[in-house]
C-alpha positions as CSV (number, residue, x, y, z in Angstrom):
1,M,75.2,96.1,96.8
2,P,76.4,95.2,100.2
3,V,79.9,93.3,100.2
4,R,81.7,92.0,103.1
5,L,84.3,94.5,104.4
6,Q,87.5,92.3,103.6
7,K,86.2,91.5,100.3
8,F,86.0,95.5,99.4
9,L,89.5,95.8,101.1
10,A,90.9,93.1,98.4
11,E,89.1,94.4,95.6
12,A,90.4,98.0,96.7
13,G,94.0,96.8,96.2
14,L,94.9,96.4,99.9
15,G,96.2,92.8,99.7
16,S,94.8,89.3,99.6
17,R,91.5,88.7,101.3
18,R,93.2,87.3,104.3
19,A,95.9,90.2,104.8
20,C,92.6,92.2,104.6
21,E,90.9,90.3,107.6
22,Q,94.0,91.2,109.6
23,L,93.6,94.9,108.9
24,I,90.2,94.5,110.3
25,Q,91.2,92.4,113.4
26,Q,93.8,95.0,114.0
27,Q,91.3,97.7,114.4
28,R,92.8,99.7,111.7
29,V,89.5,99.8,109.5
30,T,86.8,102.4,110.3
31,V,83.4,102.5,108.6
32,N,81.6,106.0,108.6
33,Q,84.2,107.1,111.2
34,K,83.9,104.1,113.5
35,I,86.3,101.2,114.1
36,V,85.0,98.0,113.0
37,A,86.7,94.8,114.0
38,E,84.3,92.3,113.5
39,L,85.0,89.8,110.2
40,G,81.7,89.4,108.1
41,T,80.5,93.1,108.0
42,K,79.1,94.4,105.4
43,V,79.4,97.5,103.5
44,D,77.9,99.4,100.6
45,P,80.5,101.0,98.4
46,A,77.8,103.7,97.0
47,V,77.2,104.9,100.6
48,D,79.6,103.9,103.6
49,R,82.6,105.4,103.7
50,V,86.0,103.0,104.6
51,A,89.5,104.2,105.8
52,V,92.2,102.3,106.7
53,D,94.6,104.2,109.4
54,G,92.7,107.4,108.7
55,A,93.0,107.1,104.9
56,P,89.8,106.6,102.7
57,I,89.6,103.9,100.5
58,S,87.6,103.5,97.5
59,L,87.3,100.8,94.8
60,Q,90.2,100.9,92.0
61,P,89.0,100.4,88.4
62,K,89.5,96.7,87.4
63,F,92.5,95.8,85.1
64,Y,92.8,92.5,82.8
65,I,95.8,91.6,81.3
66,A,97.6,88.9,79.3
67,L,101.3,88.7,79.4
68,H,103.9,86.7,77.8
69,K,105.9,85.3,80.6
70,P,109.7,84.8,79.5
71,R,112.0,82.5,80.8
72,G,113.8,83.1,84.1
73,V,111.1,85.8,85.1
74,L,109.6,85.3,88.4
75,C,105.8,85.3,88.8
76,T,105.8,86.4,92.7
77,S,105.4,90.0,93.7
78,H,108.4,90.1,95.9
79,D,112.1,88.6,95.7
80,T,114.6,88.8,98.2
81,H,117.5,88.2,95.6
82,G,116.9,90.9,93.2
83,R,115.4,88.8,90.4
84,K,113.3,90.2,87.4
85,R,109.7,89.6,88.4
86,I,106.7,89.8,85.9
87,V,105.6,92.9,87.5
88,D,108.7,94.3,86.3
89,L,107.6,94.1,82.8
90,L,104.7,96.2,83.4
91,P,104.5,99.9,83.2
92,P,104.6,101.8,86.7
93,S,101.4,103.7,86.0
94,L,99.2,100.5,86.7
95,P,97.9,99.7,90.1
96,R,99.3,96.8,91.7
97,L,98.5,93.7,89.9
98,Y,98.5,90.0,90.8
99,T,99.0,86.9,88.7
100,V,96.2,84.4,88.0
101,G,98.0,81.1,89.2
102,R,101.5,80.7,88.3
103,L,104.4,79.4,85.8
104,D,107.5,78.5,87.3
105,L,110.7,80.0,86.8
106,D,111.8,78.2,83.8
107,S,108.3,78.2,82.3
108,E,107.1,80.6,79.7
109,G,104.1,81.7,78.0
110,L,100.4,83.0,78.6
111,I,99.7,84.5,82.2
112,L,97.0,87.0,83.3
113,L,97.2,89.7,85.8
114,T,94.4,91.5,87.6
115,N,93.3,93.6,90.5
116,D,90.2,91.7,90.5
117,G,89.9,89.0,93.3
118,S,86.7,87.4,92.1
119,F,87.9,87.0,88.7
120,S,91.4,85.7,90.0
121,L,89.7,83.1,92.2
122,R,87.1,81.7,89.2
123,L,89.7,81.1,87.3
124,T,91.8,79.4,89.7
125,H,89.4,77.5,91.7
126,P,89.6,73.5,91.1
127,R,85.9,73.3,90.8
128,Y,85.8,74.8,87.4
129,K,88.8,72.9,86.1
130,R,89.5,75.2,83.1
131,P,91.6,73.6,80.4
132,K,95.3,75.1,79.8
133,R,97.1,74.0,76.9
134,Y,101.0,73.8,76.6
135,R,103.5,73.3,74.1
136,V,106.0,71.1,75.7
137,T,109.5,70.0,74.4
138,V,111.1,66.9,76.3
139,A,114.2,64.9,75.8
140,G,113.8,61.5,73.9
141,V,111.6,59.9,71.3
142,W,107.8,59.7,72.1
143,R,106.0,56.7,72.0
144,A,102.5,56.2,72.1
145,E,102.2,53.9,75.1
146,T,103.5,56.9,77.3
147,T,100.8,59.2,75.8
148,A,98.3,56.4,77.2
149,R,100.5,56.4,80.5
150,L,99.7,60.3,80.9
151,L,96.1,60.1,79.9
152,Q,95.7,57.4,82.7
153,G,97.6,59.1,85.0
154,V,101.0,58.7,86.6
155,V,102.2,58.9,90.7
156,S,104.5,61.8,91.6
157,D,105.1,62.3,95.4
158,G,102.0,60.3,96.1
159,E,99.8,62.3,93.9
160,R,98.2,60.9,90.5
161,L,98.9,63.6,88.0
162,R,96.9,63.0,84.5
163,A,96.8,64.9,81.4
164,E,93.3,65.8,79.4
165,E,94.8,65.6,76.0
166,V,98.2,64.7,74.6
167,I,99.1,65.1,70.7
168,L,102.8,64.4,69.3
169,A,103.6,67.4,67.3
170,R,106.9,66.3,65.8
171,V,110.1,64.7,66.6
172,S,113.7,65.7,65.8
173,G,116.7,63.9,66.6
174,R,116.7,63.3,70.2
175,E,113.7,65.5,71.3
176,S,109.8,65.4,71.0
177,E,107.2,68.3,71.1
178,L,104.4,67.4,72.1
179,E,100.6,69.7,72.7
180,L,99.5,68.8,76.2
181,T,96.2,69.9,77.7
182,L,95.6,70.0,81.6
183,R,92.5,70.4,83.9
184,E,94.4,70.2,86.7
185,G,96.8,72.9,88.4
186,R,99.5,71.1,90.6
187,K,102.8,72.5,91.4
188,R,105.1,72.0,88.4
189,Q,102.9,69.2,87.3
190,I,104.1,68.7,83.5
191,R,107.5,68.7,84.7
192,R,106.9,66.0,87.2
193,M,104.8,63.8,84.9
194,M,107.3,64.2,82.1
195,A,110.1,63.2,84.8
196,A,107.9,60.1,86.0
197,V,107.8,58.9,82.3
198,G,111.4,59.3,81.4
199,H,111.2,62.5,79.1
200,P,112.7,65.7,81.1
201,V,111.5,68.7,79.8
202,R,113.5,71.0,77.8
203,R,111.2,73.6,77.1
204,L,107.7,74.6,78.4
205,V,105.3,77.2,77.1
206,R,101.8,77.6,78.0
207,V,99.8,78.9,74.7
208,A,96.4,79.2,76.0
209,I,93.7,79.1,78.8
210,G,90.6,78.1,78.2
211,D,89.6,80.0,74.8
212,L,92.1,82.7,75.5
213,K,95.3,82.3,73.3
214,L,98.8,83.4,73.7
215,G,98.8,84.4,70.0
216,N,101.1,86.9,68.7
217,L,102.5,88.3,71.7
218,K,106.4,88.1,72.0
219,A,108.2,87.3,75.1
220,G,107.8,90.2,77.8
221,Q,104.8,91.7,75.8
222,W,101.7,92.3,77.2
223,R,98.0,93.7,76.2
224,Y,94.6,94.3,78.1
225,L,92.0,91.8,77.6
226,T,88.7,93.0,76.1
227,H,85.2,92.9,77.7
228,E,84.4,90.0,75.8
229,E,87.5,87.8,76.6
230,V,87.0,88.6,80.5
231,H,83.1,87.5,79.9
232,Q,84.3,84.3,77.9
233,L,86.9,83.4,80.6
234,L,84.0,83.7,83.4
235,R,81.8,81.5,81.5
236,D,84.0,78.8,80.7
């Protein structure tokens, strides 16, 4: 089926869709040996010959990976300070992959990587509000009224942030462990929410995205998603 040229280039691994639009506007892309500079041009991957700077481009096989991100590892593809990135945990034989969403530097747990832009967009688009579950250790003894506040929503930096579900798992000394579910995806949302209610986060681990669970993956380990898992994530 014909697809937009920038979508084809993005799915072939040449960068984000916006970066691929810039390639087209810079007149670096040819279709059947003719320069194409108009955005929205459609190509048929089965028939048309696409090239960038004269190099032929073809669609790559799609990869879908679940990884247990350790604390202190960056989700970004580039870092000017030489810190460890999540892509450094994968073998170099894999194509260039991108994280589906983010976990901040000090957070751990389940994160997905793929070279399928459509899959990534579907999982991160706010419209779908896919539930994500976290195990959160916070300072202080938790109280029922604090759960009610998070379910109702708290204000941080002018944004109202709320949890879908909050379950108290245990209280140990001066710390409490919670299971918390979100359907929003605001930046550093859990840490901001907990700071707003006076319970700073000590540890934050994402344990599930939809029905997909972290399971027995140890920190730094990864695995391929099954076809059934990919389809289930897209159906959720």
